[in-house]
C-alpha positions, 0 to 999 in steps of 0.5 A: 868380589869374594872369590870363594863365594863367586866360585860357589855361584859359578859352580852352581851355574855350570852344573845347572841343566841350562848353565844359568840360574835366576837372578833371585837365586844369585841374589840369595847367595850373594846376600845370605850365603852362610859366612860369605854373603853380604848379610851373613858376615861378621861385619856390622853393615848399617853404620857410619863407617859401613856401607849404608845407614838406616833411620834407626842408626841416624838417630834414636829419635826414630825409634822413640817416635815408633814407640808412640805408635806402638803404644797406641796399637797396644792400647787398641789391642786392649793392653795385652800381657804379654805383648809381642814385638817381633822384628824382621832383620833385627840386626844388632838391635838398634831399632828395638833398643831405641823403641824400648828407650822411647817407652821408658822416656814416656813412662809407659812402664806397664807396656815396657813390662809387657813387651816380649821382643823376638828378633828374627835375624839370619846372621848369628854374629848380629844376634850375639851382638843384640843379646850382648847389647840387651844385657848391657842395657838391663833388658835381657828379660824382655828377649823372648824365647821363640815358642814353637809347635810341631808345625811352626811358631806359636802366634802372639798378640802384638806388632811385627816390624820390618824396617828396610828388610823387604828391599833385600829379599831376592828378586827376579829380573824381567825385560819386555821384548816385543810386548813379551815378558822375558826373564834375565838369568845369570850365566858365566862368561868369564864373569857373571852376565845376564842372559834372556830366556822364557820366564822360569815360572808363570808366577812372574806374569801372574804377579804383574797381572794381579798388580794390574800390569800387563807386558804390552803396557810396558815399554820395549826393553823396560827392565823390572824386578819382581819379588816372589818372596813377599808371599812367603814372608807374609805367610811367615808373618801370619804364622807368628801374629795371632792378632795385631799389626804389621809395620813395613817401612821401606823404599818402594811404590805402588805398582802403577808407579813402580812399573811406570815409564819413569823406571825403565831401568828398574830399581835394582842397585848395589851399595858399598861404602855409602856409594851406589853401584849400578853393576849387580855383579861388582864385589859379590858378597861385599856389596848390598843389593836392593830393589824397591818394594811393590806395595800394591803386591804387599797389600794384596798378598796380605789381604789374601792372608787375613791382613787388613790394610790400614794405611799406606803413607810416606815415612815423612807423613807417618813420623809427623803423625806419630809425634816426631815433632813432640819428640824433638821438643822434648829433647830440647827440655832436659838440661843434659841435652847439649847443643851438639846433641840437639843439632844431631837430632835435627840433622837426623830428622831432616834426613828422615823427612826429606823426600829426596832421602828417607822421607819418601820411604813408604810405611804400610800398616796392616792389621790382623783380627783387629776390629778398630783402626789404630789411633 
């Protein structure tokens, strides 16, 4: 683990009144501590040589296909100019650049000229990489300077993207004992350990109740994760989007399945070097920590904030409906496309559609102040 980060977290634990912190607080520091947390370091994480690979890094055909859906949404919104494209967890801009390339490939120059892309990224190293890549691609003029008022950002008309972002929001961990909900806290005993105690907030039980889940329905000893940060994220999204759509793409399930008997150990996992780590305390600051997204909670919380749920599909269904096969056929046409390039695209598509891999991801489409549904 990162010795300095572990020492900082240990110091916080030992200075707290109960000598423990919530797992959500541990996860927050492990992932986002400035310069030391997993997502705050200089290394670029989602790469072939990194720790994990997301769909945009697999092949740009993912972004080209997303571009088709964005064009349909732009048309449904009346082709506004400017058109905001806001991306949470933008990283170094791989998805955004492939989307913009897709708009160009299809000749949607009016939309391309209307786009004002706003990356939301906590890592300054990644933001610097993104700006450099946009400049090299000749697209620097599309980067939006985030407008703000005294009480928050200036809302825009457009689309919000969150691709594999929500799974890395900090989660509380809970366990069921004798039909009673307890929380798993993090303490220090010659290393980080979990200890059980009464929940730190009644919001944990309320979230389950809103999902239609009560503790005595869960199995004895069942573990689960609850992301209270979804509400704050939706508040932020609502403050940025006056009118338009949200596309949230991630692995996760509706509550009945997420908290069902098939997931007695919960869904929390670590990743390092493309390998799964079941111990969340291994290599603190050097491994990713993720938990499956509760799409029931995301939908219900969104509806309370003025969003309308348009569709919840698998990534496989979403990409096929958006025109992935057409993108693959178009890739065959140019003489410049080599056999190796085509096979790379096919290989990437298989991974994106395979239900054992990315194909089982969920895609939730939310609308805000849009009367009609997207085509």
